[in-house]
N, C-alpha and C positions, 0 to 999 in steps of 0.2 A: 957060385950057386945063387940062383935067384930065389928071393923070398916071395912066397905067394901072399897076395893081399887078402886079409881076412874080410869077408863080406858078411854083414849082418843080413841074413836072408829074411828075417822077420821084418826088418825095417823097409826092405825093398819089395816086400810081398804085396803091398797095397791093402793089407788088412787093417781095418779100423777097430780100435779097442774101445769098448764101452764099459766103464767101471761104475757099477751101481753104488758102490760105497761113497762115491763123490756126491750122491744125491741125499746122503744122510743129513737130517735136520739136527743140528747140535743142541737144540733147546732141551731143557730138563723135562723129564717125563714124570707125571704125577697121577696117582690113582686116587680118585675120589670115591669112597665107599659110602653110599647113602644109608648103610646100616646104622651109622652114628646118628641119624636123624629119626630113627624108628622109635615109636613108643613101645616100651616093654619088649623091644626086639622083634615085634611082630607086624605092626602096621604103621603107616605114616598118617599123622593127623595134619590136615591141611592148615589149620590155624597156627599150630606150633611151627610147622615147616615154613610158612610164609613169614612168621616173626624171625625165624633163624635167617632166612634169606635177606631180610632187611638189615639185620644186625651184623652179619658176617662180613669180614674184610676181604672182598674179592680181589683187591689189588695185589694180594700175595700170589696170584696166578699170572701176573703180568709176564707175557712172553713164554709161558710154559705150555706144554702139551698135556692135555688132561683126558684121562680115560675115566668114564663114570660107570660104576658097577653097583650091584647090591649083593654082597656075599652071604646074606642071610636068606633063608627060604621064607620070604615075607610078602605081604600084600603091598605092592608099590604101584600106584597108578602111573600111567604113561605121562600124564601132565607133569608129574614131579621131575622126571628126567628132562622134560622140555623146559621147565622153569630153571633147572640148573644150567642148561645150555644157554638160556637167555641171560642169566647172571654172569656166566663165564665168558661169553662171546666178546665183550668189549676189551677183555684183558688177555685171554689165552690165545696162543698161536693156533692151536687146534683143539677141538673137543669132539670126542667120540663116545658112543655107548659101547662098552665092552672092556675087555682087559687090556693090559699093556701090549699084548701081541696085536690086538685089533687096532690100537693106536699106531703102532709101527707100520702096519699094513697101510693105514690111511696116510701117514706121512710120506711113505714111499710112493703111493698111488698119486698123491698130489704133485710130488716132484717129477714123476714120470710124465704126468699130463702136461707139464710145462716144457718138456724136452722138445727141441726142434728136430723131429724125426726125419725131416726132409734132407738133413745133412748126411743121412745114412743111405739115401736112395741110390740103388744100383751098386752099392759097395759090398765088400766082403767084411762082415762084422763079427767080431768075437766079443761075447759078453763075458767080462772077467769073472772068474770063479772064486779066486782066493781074496779074502778081505779081512781086515782087522776088526771091522764092525759087522755084527750079524745082519745080513740082508735077508728080509723075509722071502720065502719061496714065492709068495704072491707077486713080488716085484719082478722076479725072473719070468714068471708066467705072463704078466702084463706086458713087459718089454718085448717078449717073444711074439705075443699077439700083435703088437703094434708094428714090429719090424718085418715080420715075415712077408707081408704083401709088397714091400718096397725094396728089400735087399736082394743082392745077387746070391749071397749065401749067409747063413747064420750059424755061428759056432759058439760053444761054451768052453771056458777054461782060460788058458793063457795062449798068446799068439804062437809060442813055440810048441805047445801041446794042447790041441783042441779036440773037442768032441763035436763032430758035425751034427747039426740039428736040421738044417734045411738048405737045399740048393735049388735055385730057380731052374726049371727045366729048360734045356737048350732051345726048344721051340718058342718059349716065352721070350728068351733073350733075343733071338733072331727076328721074331715078329715085332718086337718093340723097336728094333733098329730100322725095319723096313718102312 
């Protein structure tokens, strides 16, 4: 009795897997709430704020990812957020206006912008769906937008069980060969 060789059809399919979880920036996430700088919880006084900026130890943000918000319904001028960004820039890995979700969106967007997408050109690509780290939907949308014009096909999920998203029309494939 002959034994049949087990063939890993996924491995020989030519499908390239892209795992967005690998783009996760491991740095600590910090939320800076400007409400702590408000006078009587209502307004920001420029003189007091500038004194705070001079005295504050900004080195504590070294290598961290910082989201700046104001959780109070208060009068905060735009320049105050700008001053915070100026102070944080030499130390923080990333600084965004918004909550921790906005920060995560930015970190993934930055990582995706550094991808060498040409390595996916003409390939059958599956964007991995399961991950241990939450990947924002914005990352999936952005990578889909970037890959669609260059891939043969784009899928979501796992190589053994995918959801088809896009397949280049046959006329485009044959016209690019000619």
